[in-house]
C-alpha positions as CSV (number, residue, x, y, z in Angstrom):
1,M,-108.0,29.0,-51.2
2,N,-108.0,32.8,-50.9
3,T,-105.6,32.5,-47.9
4,V,-103.2,30.4,-49.8
5,F,-103.2,32.8,-52.7
6,L,-102.7,35.8,-50.4
7,L,-99.8,34.0,-48.7
8,V,-98.1,33.2,-52.1
9,V,-98.5,36.9,-53.1
10,L,-97.0,38.1,-49.9
11,V,-94.0,35.7,-50.1
12,A,-93.4,36.7,-53.7
13,T,-93.6,40.4,-52.9
14,A,-91.2,40.0,-49.9
15,G,-88.7,38.2,-52.2
16,W,-88.9,41.0,-54.8
17,I,-88.4,43.7,-52.2
18,T,-85.5,41.8,-50.6
19,S,-83.8,41.4,-54.0
20,T,-84.4,45.0,-54.9
21,V,-83.0,46.3,-51.7
22,T,-79.9,44.0,-51.9
23,L,-79.2,45.2,-55.4
24,R,-79.5,48.8,-54.3
25,V,-77.2,48.3,-51.3
26,Q,-74.6,46.6,-53.6
27,G,-74.7,49.5,-56.0
28,L,-74.2,52.0,-53.1
29,Q,-71.3,49.9,-51.8
30,L,-69.6,50.1,-55.2
31,K,-70.0,53.9,-55.3
32,A,-68.7,54.2,-51.8
33,D,-65.6,52.1,-52.6
34,R,-65.0,54.2,-55.7
35,M,-65.2,57.4,-53.7
36,E,-62.8,56.1,-51.1
37,R,-60.3,55.3,-53.8
38,R,-60.6,58.7,-55.3
39,L,-60.3,60.4,-51.9
40,A,-57.2,58.4,-51.2
41,L,-55.7,59.6,-54.5
42,V,-56.5,63.2,-53.7
43,L,-55.0,62.9,-50.2
44,D,-51.8,61.2,-51.6
45,H,-51.5,63.9,-54.3
46,F,-51.5,66.7,-51.7
47,G,-49.4,64.7,-49.2
48,I,-52.1,64.7,-46.5
49,E,-52.0,61.9,-44.0
50,E,-55.0,60.7,-42.1
51,P,-54.6,61.5,-38.4
52,E,-53.9,58.6,-36.1
53,P,-57.0,57.6,-34.0
54,A,-56.9,58.5,-30.3
55,G,-55.8,55.6,-28.2
56,M,-53.0,54.3,-30.4
57,D,-50.5,54.9,-27.5
58,E,-52.3,52.3,-25.5
59,V,-52.1,49.8,-28.5
60,R,-48.3,50.5,-28.8
61,A,-47.9,50.1,-25.0
62,L,-49.6,46.7,-25.2
63,I,-47.4,45.7,-28.1
64,R,-44.3,46.6,-26.1
65,E,-45.5,44.4,-23.3
66,D,-46.0,41.6,-25.9
67,R,-49.8,41.6,-25.2
68,L,-50.8,41.3,-28.8
69,I,-54.3,39.9,-28.2
70,S,-55.1,42.8,-25.9
71,A,-53.6,45.2,-28.5
72,V,-55.9,43.8,-31.2
73,K,-58.9,44.2,-28.9
74,V,-58.0,47.8,-28.1
75,Y,-57.3,48.6,-31.8
76,R,-60.8,47.2,-32.7
77,R,-62.4,49.3,-30.0
78,I,-60.8,52.6,-31.0
79,T,-61.1,52.1,-34.8
80,G,-64.1,50.0,-35.3
81,A,-62.0,47.6,-37.5
82,G,-62.9,44.0,-38.0
83,L,-60.8,41.2,-36.4
84,A,-58.7,40.5,-39.5
85,E,-58.0,44.1,-40.2
86,A,-57.1,44.8,-36.5
87,K,-54.8,41.8,-36.4
88,L,-53.0,42.9,-39.5
89,A,-52.6,46.4,-38.2
90,V,-51.3,45.2,-34.9
91,D,-48.9,42.8,-36.6
92,E,-47.6,45.6,-38.7
93,L,-47.1,47.9,-35.7
94,A,-45.4,45.0,-33.8
95,A,-43.1,44.3,-36.8
96,A,-42.2,48.0,-37.0
97,A,-41.5,48.0,-33.2
98,G,-39.3,44.9,-33.7
99,R,-41.7,42.5,-31.9
100,A,-42.4,39.0,-33.1
101,A,-45.9,39.5,-34.3
102,D,-46.5,35.9,-35.3
103,R,-45.5,34.6,-31.9
104,P,-48.7,33.5,-30.0
105,R,-49.3,35.4,-26.8
106,S,-51.9,34.9,-24.1
107,D,-53.3,37.9,-22.3
């Protein structure tokens, strides 16, 4: 009986800790998002552009060769972006370069 009671208490405590940590992380994410928006406004106000990550020349070279999948992989590696964000960025670069970004390519 004592073992069951102890197990119930431990599970309840773990649930409480998990929910508390989750709420705290969500609050910190909201604050970080708000700070990013404010920083973007300040940079825009002063006309400051974020420097391009090193390695973008390689991404552009792959786009010129119509190797869009490889370009997405390299973009992800150098920026740490997720797949969707990297594909969107490569598609935009390809469109600016006059490449058919929606055309499927195999690398």
